[in-house]
C-alpha positions as CSV (number, residue, x, y, z in Angstrom):
1,M,0.0,0.1,0.1
2,R,1.3,3.6,-0.9
3,N,0.7,6.6,0.3
4,V,-1.2,9.4,-1.8
5,T,1.0,12.8,-2.2
6,P,-0.5,15.6,-1.5
7,A,-0.5,16.6,-5.1
8,E,-2.5,13.4,-5.9
9,L,-4.9,14.4,-3.3
10,E,-5.4,17.8,-5.2
11,T,-5.6,15.8,-8.2
12,L,-8.6,13.9,-7.0
13,L,-10.2,16.2,-5.2
14,A,-10.3,18.2,-8.8
15,A,-11.6,15.4,-10.5
16,V,-15.2,15.1,-8.3
17,N,-17.9,16.9,-10.0
18,R,-19.4,19.2,-7.0
19,R,-22.3,19.7,-9.1
20,R,-23.5,16.1,-9.6
21,P,-25.9,15.1,-7.1
22,F,-23.9,13.3,-4.5
23,G,-20.3,15.3,-5.8
24,E,-20.2,17.5,-2.5
25,Q,-20.7,14.0,-0.6
26,D,-17.8,12.6,-2.6
27,Y,-15.6,15.6,-2.1
28,W,-15.8,16.0,1.9
29,L,-15.7,12.7,2.2
30,I,-12.2,12.5,0.5
31,V,-11.5,15.6,2.6
32,L,-12.6,14.0,6.2
33,A,-10.7,10.6,5.3
34,A,-7.4,12.1,4.7
35,H,-7.5,14.6,7.7
36,T,-8.7,11.9,10.1
37,G,-7.1,8.6,9.1
38,L,-10.1,6.7,9.6
39,R,-10.7,3.0,8.0
40,V,-13.0,2.9,5.3
41,S,-15.4,0.5,7.8
42,E,-15.0,3.5,10.4
43,M,-16.2,5.9,7.8
44,A,-19.0,4.3,6.7
45,G,-20.3,3.5,10.3
46,L,-19.9,7.4,11.4
47,S,-22.8,8.8,12.5
48,V,-24.1,12.5,12.6
49,H,-23.7,12.7,16.0
50,D,-20.1,11.3,16.2
51,V,-18.7,14.3,14.2
52,A,-21.2,17.2,15.3
53,W,-23.3,18.7,17.8
54,Q,-26.2,20.7,17.8
55,G,-25.6,21.8,13.8
56,A,-21.9,22.5,14.6
57,P,-18.5,20.2,13.4
58,R,-17.3,18.8,17.0
59,P,-13.6,19.6,17.7
60,L,-12.8,15.7,18.7
61,L,-14.0,12.9,16.4
62,V,-14.4,10.1,19.2
63,V,-14.2,6.5,17.1
64,P,-17.0,4.4,19.1
65,S,-15.5,1.0,19.9
66,S,-18.4,-0.2,17.8
67,L,-16.4,0.8,14.6
68,G,-13.0,0.3,16.0
69,K,-10.9,-2.4,14.9
70,G,-10.4,-4.9,17.9
71,S,-13.6,-3.3,19.5
72,K,-11.3,-0.3,20.7
73,S,-12.2,3.6,20.3
74,R,-10.3,6.3,20.2
75,A,-10.3,9.6,19.8
76,I,-9.0,12.0,16.9
77,P,-9.0,16.0,17.2
78,L,-10.5,17.2,13.8
79,N,-8.3,19.9,12.7
80,A,-9.9,22.9,10.3
81,R,-10.2,21.1,7.5
82,A,-11.8,17.8,8.7
83,R,-14.2,20.2,10.8
84,E,-14.7,22.1,7.0
85,A,-15.6,19.0,5.8
86,V,-18.5,18.2,8.5
87,A,-19.6,21.5,8.0
88,G,-19.4,20.9,4.3
89,L,-21.4,17.4,4.9
90,L,-24.3,18.5,7.1
91,A,-24.7,21.7,4.4
92,F,-25.4,18.7,1.8
93,K,-27.1,16.8,3.6
94,K,-30.0,19.4,4.6
95,L,-29.9,21.2,1.2
96,R,-30.3,17.5,-0.7
97,G,-33.3,16.8,2.3
98,F,-31.4,14.0,4.2
99,S,-31.6,13.6,8.2
100,V,-28.8,15.3,9.9
101,A,-30.4,14.4,12.9
102,P,-28.1,12.9,15.7
103,E,-28.5,9.2,14.8
104,A,-28.4,9.4,10.8
105,P,-26.0,8.2,9.1
106,L,-23.1,10.8,7.7
107,F,-22.6,9.1,4.5
108,V,-26.0,8.4,3.0
109,T,-27.1,6.9,-0.3
110,R,-30.1,7.9,-2.9
111,T,-32.4,6.0,-1.1
112,H,-31.2,7.6,2.6
113,G,-29.5,4.6,3.9
114,R,-26.0,4.2,5.0
115,M,-22.9,4.0,2.6
116,A,-21.9,0.5,1.9
117,V,-17.9,-0.1,2.3
118,R,-18.0,-1.4,-1.0
119,T,-19.7,1.7,-1.7
120,I,-17.5,4.0,-0.8
121,E,-14.5,1.8,-2.3
122,D,-16.4,2.0,-5.6
123,H,-16.7,6.2,-5.6
124,I,-13.4,6.4,-4.8
125,H,-11.9,4.0,-7.8
126,Q,-14.2,5.6,-10.3
127,L,-12.9,9.4,-9.0
128,R,-9.3,7.7,-9.1
129,Q,-9.7,6.8,-13.0
130,V,-11.3,10.0,-14.0
131,A,-8.4,12.2,-12.4
132,G,-5.9,9.7,-14.2
133,L,-4.0,8.1,-10.6
134,Q,-2.9,4.9,-9.9
135,G,-3.1,3.5,-6.6
136,V,-5.2,5.7,-4.6
137,T,-7.8,3.8,-2.1
138,P,-9.7,4.8,0.9
139,H,-6.7,3.1,2.8
140,S,-4.3,5.5,1.2
141,F,-6.0,8.8,2.6
142,R,-4.7,6.6,5.7
143,H,-1.5,6.3,5.1
144,H,-1.7,10.4,4.2
145,F,-2.6,11.1,7.0
146,V,-0.2,8.9,9.4
147,S,2.2,10.1,7.2
148,A,1.5,13.5,7.4
149,V,1.3,13.7,11.2
150,V,4.4,12.0,11.6
151,S,6.3,14.6,9.2
152,A,4.8,17.3,11.1
153,G,6.7,16.1,14.0
154,A,4.2,14.2,16.2
155,S,5.8,10.7,18.4
156,I,5.3,7.1,16.5
157,V,3.3,6.3,19.7
158,T,1.2,9.2,19.2
159,A,0.8,8.6,15.9
160,Q,-0.3,4.7,16.6
161,Q,-3.0,6.6,19.2
162,L,-4.3,8.5,16.4
163,A,-4.4,5.4,13.6
164,G,-5.9,3.3,16.2
165,H,-3.2,0.4,16.1
166,A,-2.5,-2.1,18.9
167,R,1.3,-2.2,17.7
168,L,3.7,0.4,16.8
169,T,5.4,-2.3,14.6
170,S,2.0,-1.2,12.1
171,L,3.4,1.9,12.0
172,Q,6.4,1.1,9.7
173,V,4.1,0.9,6.4
174,Y,3.3,4.4,7.0
175,A,6.5,5.8,7.7
176,H,8.1,7.5,4.6
177,T,11.5,9.1,5.4
178,S,12.6,11.6,3.3
179,P,16.2,12.6,2.4
180,A,15.7,15.5,3.8
181,Q,13.9,14.7,7.5
182,M,17.0,12.1,7.9
183,A,19.9,15.0,7.1
184,A,17.3,17.3,9.6
185,A,17.2,14.7,12.4
186,V,21.0,14.3,12.0
187,R,21.9,18.1,12.3
188,A,19.8,18.4,15.4
189,I,22.5,16.4,16.9
190,E,25.2,18.3,15.8
């Protein structure tokens, strides 16, 4: 599994036709996935109350144990872009007549049901083809998030907690050290 680069992420977002009936939802789904590192099953299982309170984005997303791998919950602070995605999703739902009640699914189908994992994967696959990208999957957004967190200077333990991994060794696939980062690390001990 590879990491999606910031440039590829922007290319993918630009490929979303936001004027299509569910284009806004697709756009904000990608943004939220890239800024939270959620697993695709966690994204599919989100309800409005998980990300919003009284019509406004929450500052912290608590992934319920019912959605987390290994039945473990975890907390992910929502950065400004993730909160913008939540606000965009709520606006989309209101505009299209979908429920924004706390128990309503965050990502919906035309029949007002919860989007399935496979549906999310299919949407990303179609958008990837439109954008002319290779290897971009919902899981690559998770790689993007964890790699960005580590690159921003977070400890590997912090990245482990945000990603919801039980073992630190699981994070090895996310750690992409650039030559510039290695040089900076060596300079730091001079």
